[in-house]
C-alpha positions as CSV (number, residue, x, y, z in Angstrom):
1,M,0.0,0.0,0.0
2,Y,1.0,3.6,-0.6
3,A,0.0,6.7,1.4
4,T,-0.3,10.3,0.3
5,S,-0.9,13.3,2.5
6,A,-1.5,17.0,2.0
7,D,-1.8,19.9,4.4
8,W,-4.4,22.4,3.3
9,S,-5.3,25.9,4.3
10,F,-8.7,27.6,3.8
11,E,-10.7,30.5,5.0
12,K,-13.8,28.3,5.7
13,L,-14.0,24.5,6.0
14,P,-15.7,23.2,2.9
15,S,-19.1,21.8,3.8
16,N,-18.6,18.5,2.1
17,F,-15.4,17.5,3.8
18,G,-16.1,14.6,6.1
19,D,-19.0,13.5,4.0
20,K,-18.4,9.9,3.1
21,N,-20.9,10.1,0.2
22,S,-19.7,13.2,-1.6
23,E,-18.7,13.6,-5.3
24,F,-15.2,14.0,-4.1
25,T,-15.0,10.7,-2.2
26,D,-16.8,8.9,-5.2
27,E,-14.1,10.4,-7.5
28,L,-11.3,9.1,-5.2
29,K,-12.8,5.6,-5.1
30,G,-13.1,5.7,-8.9
31,M,-9.4,6.5,-9.2
32,G,-8.5,3.5,-7.0
33,A,-8.2,5.0,-3.4
34,L,-8.7,2.4,-0.7
35,N,-9.2,4.8,2.2
36,F,-9.5,8.6,2.7
37,Y,-9.2,10.5,5.9
38,W,-9.8,14.2,6.4
39,V,-8.4,15.7,9.7
40,Q,-9.4,19.2,10.6
41,T,-6.2,20.6,12.3
42,S,-7.5,24.1,13.1
43,N,-10.3,26.5,12.1
44,S,-8.3,27.3,8.9
45,S,-6.3,24.1,8.1
46,G,-6.7,20.4,7.6
47,R,-4.8,17.3,6.4
48,S,-6.0,14.8,3.9
49,I,-4.6,11.2,4.0
50,T,-5.3,8.8,1.2
51,I,-4.3,5.1,1.1
52,W,-3.7,3.6,-2.4
53,P,-3.0,0.1,-3.5
54,D,0.4,1.2,-4.9
55,Q,2.5,4.2,-5.9
56,A,1.6,4.0,-9.6
57,T,-2.1,4.4,-8.8
58,A,-1.5,7.3,-6.5
59,Q,0.8,9.1,-8.9
60,A,-1.8,8.8,-11.7
61,A,-4.5,10.4,-9.5
62,L,-2.5,13.0,-7.4
63,Y,-2.4,16.0,-9.8
64,R,-6.0,15.7,-10.7
65,I,-7.1,15.4,-7.1
66,R,-5.0,18.2,-5.7
67,E,-5.6,20.7,-8.5
68,G,-9.3,19.8,-8.7
69,A,-9.9,20.2,-4.9
70,S,-8.1,23.5,-4.8
71,A,-10.0,24.9,-7.8
72,D,-13.4,23.6,-6.5
73,T,-13.0,24.8,-2.9
74,G,-10.4,27.6,-2.9
75,M,-8.2,25.6,-0.5
76,K,-4.5,25.9,-0.8
77,I,-1.9,23.2,-0.4
78,A,0.7,24.1,2.3
79,S,2.8,20.9,2.1
80,V,2.6,17.3,0.9
81,C,4.2,14.0,1.8
82,E,3.9,10.4,0.5
83,G,5.4,7.0,0.9
84,N,5.0,3.2,1.3
85,V,2.9,2.0,4.2
86,I,5.2,-0.2,6.2
87,G,2.9,-0.9,9.1
88,S,-0.6,-0.6,10.5
89,M,-2.7,-1.7,13.4
């Protein structure tokens, strides 16, 4: 498995974040995502964490996801990280 994460900043939390049945989560599933987590880290920031079956699937989807979410919601990416999942519980 492969994980990608992005830290986002925004003026107002988008109303559909945290909604498991939104167009965004449906799109993620359609691109191969296994799991998606949205963590609100403050009133003006959050972190998205997506688990993919492999790096190739993640890389194919990342640009589309990040640019699309930014354009649709006005959120800005502050930082990103990604890597192989080497453990879980």
